[in-house]
N, C-alpha and C positions, 0 to 999 in steps of 0.2 A: 053374817057372811063379811069380813072388811073388804070393800073393793080396793084391790089394789092397782096401782095406777100401771101404766103401759110400759113401763122399764123400772122395777122399782128396785128397790136397794136394801138389799137385803144382808141380816147380820145372826153370824150363825153362833150358837153356844154350844160347849158341851156340857147338857145338860147336870149328870151327877158330877161334873166339876165344880162346877159353879153353886151348885146347893150343897157340897161339902165346904166350898171357903163360905156361903152367908153363913150355914151351921158352926163353924168356927167364931164368923166376926160374931155373930148373935150370942153362943153359948148355949147353944140349944136345938133340941132335934126342929125341923123344920122340912115341911115340903112344897111342891110348886104352889099350893094355897095359902103359904106362910110366908113367901117372898114380901117382906116389908116395900116400900114404895119407892125408897130411894133405891134401893137397886134394879128394878124395872126400869128406872131413870136414867141408871147408867148405861145398859145396854142400848136402850130406843134413844141416843143421841139425835138431836135435830137433822131432817134428814134421811132416816134409816125409814123406810115402809113395811117392813115384814122382820120379824127373828125367826129363826130355823133354830128349831130346841132340837137337837141331836141327838139322840139314843134314849128318846123314853118309852120304849117297848119293854115287855119283860124278855130279861135274857135268858138265854138258858143255860142251867144249873151244869150239864152235860156237855155242854160246848165250853165252859167254865174250866172243869176238871182236865178237860183236852187241853187247853190253853196252859194249865200249868203246869201239866208232863212235859210239855216244849220248851227244850234247852233253848232256842234257838231265840223262842218268843220272853223268857224269861232274862234271856239274857238283856236283850231292848229294853224290857222294862227297866231292870238295875241300872243303866245307862241313863234314861230319862230319869229318872227318880231313886238313887241310890240307895234309900232307905225304904223304900215302898216296901210295907205289910201283906201279905198273903189276901188280909181279909180287906186291902185295898185293889184289889183285883177283883173287877166284877165281872170280867168276860165282854166277850164283842158285842156292840149293839149292833151287828150286822150279821149277828147269830141270832135271830130273832124266835122264840118259841111262841110266843101269842103276840097278836096284834091290840094288846091289853097294857094300861101304862102299868107301867111298874110300880108295885106296891109303895117300895120304897122311895116313890119320888111323890109319894101323896093321891098315887090310884087318877080313877076317870075322875073325881073330883077336883084334885089337885091341877089337873090339865084345865078343867072346865075353867075355874077360878084364874088362872093364869091366863087362859085366851079372853075370859071377859076382862083382866086389867090389862091387855094391850089394845084390847078391843075400846076403851075407854079414852087409848090415845090416840086411838086412827090408825092403830099398827095391824099388821095380819100375823100369821102364823102358819108357820111350815114344816113340816114334821116329817119324817121318813118311810119307804116302802124299799124292801128289798125281793125286786121280783123274782130272781133265779134260783133262791132258795131258802131253805129253813134250817133248822134247828133239830137235829136227830131225836129230839124231845119233842118236837114240833105234834100236838095232836091230831095234825094231817098224816105223821107216818103212819099212826096207829089204825086212823079211820079211813084213810084214802090214799094208800099204796096206788091204785091207778094216777093220782096226778105226778108221778116221778116217774124217770128213766131206769128203766129197770135192767137187772141183770142176773147171772144165774150163780148158783150153789160155787159152780168149782171156778168160776172168777173171784169170786170173795175171797175162796180159798188160796189163789192163787196171788191175788192182788189187794187185801185187805184197804190197803189205802185207798183203792178207787172205789171199793164197794162197801156197800154196809147191810151186811145180813141182818135181820129184824125176828129170822124166823118164821115170818111168815110172810117174808118179799123178800129181794136182795133190791137195792135201790142204790143207785149210783150217788158217788159222794160229786157234791159240788166243784167245777171248776171253768177257765175259760178257755179259749182256742189253747195259750201261750206258758199256760203254766201248767204245774201238777195238782193234781185235786187237792180241792181245801179239805182238812180231816175232819173239821167240826160244824159244815153243813152236809144235806143234802139237796140233790139236782132236780127242782120242777122240770115237768117236760113241757115246753111251749108250744107243742103243738097239739098238746092233749084238751080236747073240746071242755072238758068237765073241770080240767084247771083254769081255763080263761074265764069261765063262768063265776069259777070262785075268787078269781083275783079281783072282778069286776066286783064281786062283792061286798070283799074286804077293803077295796078303797073305798066304794060307796059309804059304806061303816065309817073308815077313817076320816071322809071328807064331812062328817057332823061334827066333828071334833077338829078342824082347823081348817085355812082356807085355802090350802095346797100341799104339795107334797114331792119332796125332791126322789128322785128313783134309782135306786142304786143301778151301777152299770148298764143303765138300759138297753145299749146295744146289743147285750148278749142274747136279748129274745127275742131280735129280727130274726125272719126267716133264714135267710140265707148265714149268719152268723151260726144260729144254733144250727143248721143244717150240716154246717161245716164242724163246728163242735165235736157233734154226736151222732151223724152220718146215719146209718139205718136203726140207730137203737132208738130215735125218735120217732122214728115212722114216717109215713109220707108226708113232707110240708103242706100244709092245707094253703087253699089260693087266698085266702083273707092274711095277711099281716098281725101279730099279738096285738099288738099299741092300737091299731084303731077297732078292733073287735073288743079290746080293753074296756078303752074309755072313751067308747059313743053312750055306753051305758051308765057310766060314770055320770058323766057331764048331764044325761036327762035327767039323774036325781041331782045334782050340783053344778048347774048351768058356770058359774062363776070359778069353777073351783081350777087352780093353778096348777099345772104337770111341768117340773124342772127335769129333765135328762141330764144324769151325770154320763158324759158318753166322751168316746178317744174315736182311734183311728179315722178322723176324719169321714165321719157318717151323722154329722151332726143336721147336714141339709137334709136327710132323710128322714131323719127322727122326727125334724120340725113338720116334715111332711105327711109325717104318721100321726101328728096328734100333740105334739107335746109343744108347751106353748115359748119355753126356754131349754136351752141345750151348754153346756159346759164350751167355753173356748179355752181348752188347751191348749189350741196351736199359740194362741197369742199369748197366752203365760208363758211357754215355753220360747218363745220368738222374743222376748222381752227382757228373759232372765239369760238367754245363751247366744242370740246372735243378733243380728247389726239392726241398726234403725233403716237401712233399706229394707231389709225382710220383714218388718215388722209396717212399713207403709205397704209392701206388696198383698199382707194380708187383709190390709184396712181397705183393699180395692174393691172389696165385693161387696153384691149388690144393699142398698142401707136395710131393705126390709130383713135380708137374713140378718144383717149386722144386728137390728133391734134383737132379734130373736136368740142374741145370746148372752150369757152369762159369766161376764168378766172378771178376773178374779186374778190376788198377787200370791195368796195363799189359800187353804182350809186345811179339815182335819188328813189330809190324804197326802198335803204337800209341807214339803217344808216350810217354817216360817221366814215371811219375808225379811227380819231382820238379820237373819244366819246365812241369807242367799244374796242379798245386796247389802252394800255399802250404802250411808243413812240418806245421802245425796242421791244416789239411783232410785231408791226407792221412795224417797218423795216425788221425785218426777214421774216414776212408772203411777203413782197413786193417783197424782192430776191427770195423765193420760186413761187410765182405767175409769175415774170419774165422770171426764168430760167427753167418753166414747157414748156410740147409742148401745141398748141392750141392758141386760141389768145387770147390777153389779154383785159382788158379793166378798162383808167382809168378816173377818173369824177374829172371834173374841179371843184379846191378848194380842193382838195384830197393833193397834191402836197405841200404844203402851211399849212394845219394843223388845214383847216375848221372843225369845230365839230358841226356846227347847221344842221341840215337837213330840209333843205328849201322844204314845201311843192308845189307841178308842178304849183297851180295856181297862185304863187305869181311872180311879175315883178322885186320884191325887196328885196335881203336878208340883212340880219345885218351885220354891220363891225365888222372884226375879224381881229385881229392883225396875218401878215403873219409869218410864222415861217420859213425865209430862210433858215436855217440850212437843213430840213427838204426837203426843195422842192430841196436845193442843191443836197442832195441824190437822192431822185427820179431821178434826168436828168442825174447822173452820172450812177446811175442803169440802166437805158432804152438804155444811150449811150455805155455804154460799153459793155451792151448782143447786141445790134445792129452792134455795130462794130467789135466784136467779130468774128459774123457769126455763132455761134455757135448754133441757133436755124434751122441753114440750112442741119445738120448732124442729124444721128439716135440715139432718144433718149433710155434711160433702166434707170430703178432703181435697185439702188443698195440696198445691203444688211449691216447694220451695226451691227459689233458681238462684244459683250462684256466679259464680266469676271464671273464668280460663286458670287462672292462677290462686283461685280459694274456694277448694271442692268442699268446704266446710258444711253446707248447707245439704250436704247429702245425711249431716246427723242429726236433722231437725226433722220436726212432722210437724205437720199444721192443720187444724178441720176448723172449718166454722158450725155454727146452729142460726138458723132464722126464723123467724114465726113471730105471735103475737106477743111473746115476753121482750120481744128486742131481736139483736143480731150481736153475733157474739164468736170472739174466735181466741181458739187453744193455741199455744205452740211449744214444743215441749224437744227441750234437747237431749237427747238420748246418747250423750257422748262426755267424757269426761275430760274435757276441752273446751274452749269458746269456739261458737260457732256463729255465723252471719248467713242470711239469705236474704232474698227478696220474696214476698206474699203479694199476687193478686187476688182480691179479696172480691168475692164474688157479687156483694151488693152496691158494690160503687156506683152502680147506674140508679140505685134507688136513692144513694145520699144527693146525687148530684140535682135529682128532679127535686128533691127538697131544697134547692138554691143554695144549699152551703157549700163554702169553698174551704171549709175547714171542718174535719172530724176531731171527736174528742173519743180518746180510749180509757176508759176507766178498769182498774184491777178489780175484778169480783172479788177477792179474794184478801185482797191490800189496802185498797182505796188509792192506789195511784195512779195519774194521770197524767195522759200526754195528748199534743193536737198536732195533726198531721193534714196537709193540706191532701183535699180532694184529688187533684191534680197526680199528685205520687201516688196514691190509692189506684187509681185507674189508667195510670202510666206503666212508671218501671214497677210499681209494685210496694207495699210496706216495707220499708227498711228493719231488719230485727236482729240484733246481736246480742247472744245470752252466753251468761258463763256456761261452765261445767254445769251438766243436771239442771242448769236454772227452768221455769217455763214461766209463759205468759198465760192466764186465763181472762180475758178483757172483754168487757160489752164496746161496742161500735153506735155513735149515735153523730149526730150534727152539733157542731161545738154551739154552748149555748143553749141547748134543748133543756126541756125539763127533766 
């Protein structure tokens, strides 16, 4: 098992789409065990700690048939890839029949070879787990109906969209509290002790094949959420929460296994307390895209220990492409923020090259889009520069930007620092489309004075720029910064003339 750092940088890959393109490039069939070295190099740029191979498990043939009959889904497929063929619609990776690597991807042997290839690079492997539901043709439906939320034959007749009548039992279709049932999945009962034990067993088996899992819609299994969703159908809520009961057993077998929760509804803290190492920071994503710099600043006031266990991102397979939601300069500024904040960071294959089409996860092929080589170079410099600096091994602190009565543009600036064995670092981001100025008092200026230095040197981590500023300025009114629209600073700070 690859030991991942405390704040890993994760790179998500749509496995089927990636292999489709590699096959086309090679002109021959290949699975995960046949991926050439240069293809692994492409998805593991310097600074990446783990690769999330999304969608490796056996997809449901029955779920695929349901998807093909859905006119709304078929229209979405055609919008994304106008010439998509039926044979290129694989079905949803979150409609899982069995937690076995799909034979078309190379099976368990192919995944083992992929993991070994990543391990040689010091890169961890993350896979998916879907705790809330399984496909209607999952062996559990036949062999273990007791694992599921139950209904009656009358309810199945009255509302076939909400219930599946297997002939032996009537099972509820999967759902969350706010949307109609999903037609292609069957609802597991989070309160059922036998289901909890089975879930722990599956995750323990998955843990032999990877270094961590991303748990889909993890908050749906929390006792209070599940009770609100299913009421009396789920039975009496147990005293223990679902996730501690499940994860404790897995961690006894795999102490270093990483657990990442897809989480919404401001339940990140609760899921952290229930055993997850990291939880999606959807709130930061929304604020960066749609709200003011002041709103982002307020979000970052949370405690550092909590923030270190969040997953920061600008896109993933569930969200629109960053290049389609932000203008180019804003996207780069937001990327600098994401890369230099505490917590895990998640980057999506195609994000670095400016892909704009959000691909439905049902599809094996995506449209051709010209790569933006300049954007890729920017992201690779960003990840490499932050990683090489070692800044995120230190302690993080949000800083205040102050302005003047006749110049409120400081409100558009965000600033934070890192301090530790690797040195002292400052990030400043202008989250606006206009020039902005501020004063920023740095938190370690006392240390600089103790060094006997009268002048500090500020060096660009990403571009090599160098500035010198008097210590008196930093300890007094604060460092003066003047950034153009969407510009950023990522600086190391030390005594002038120091090695």
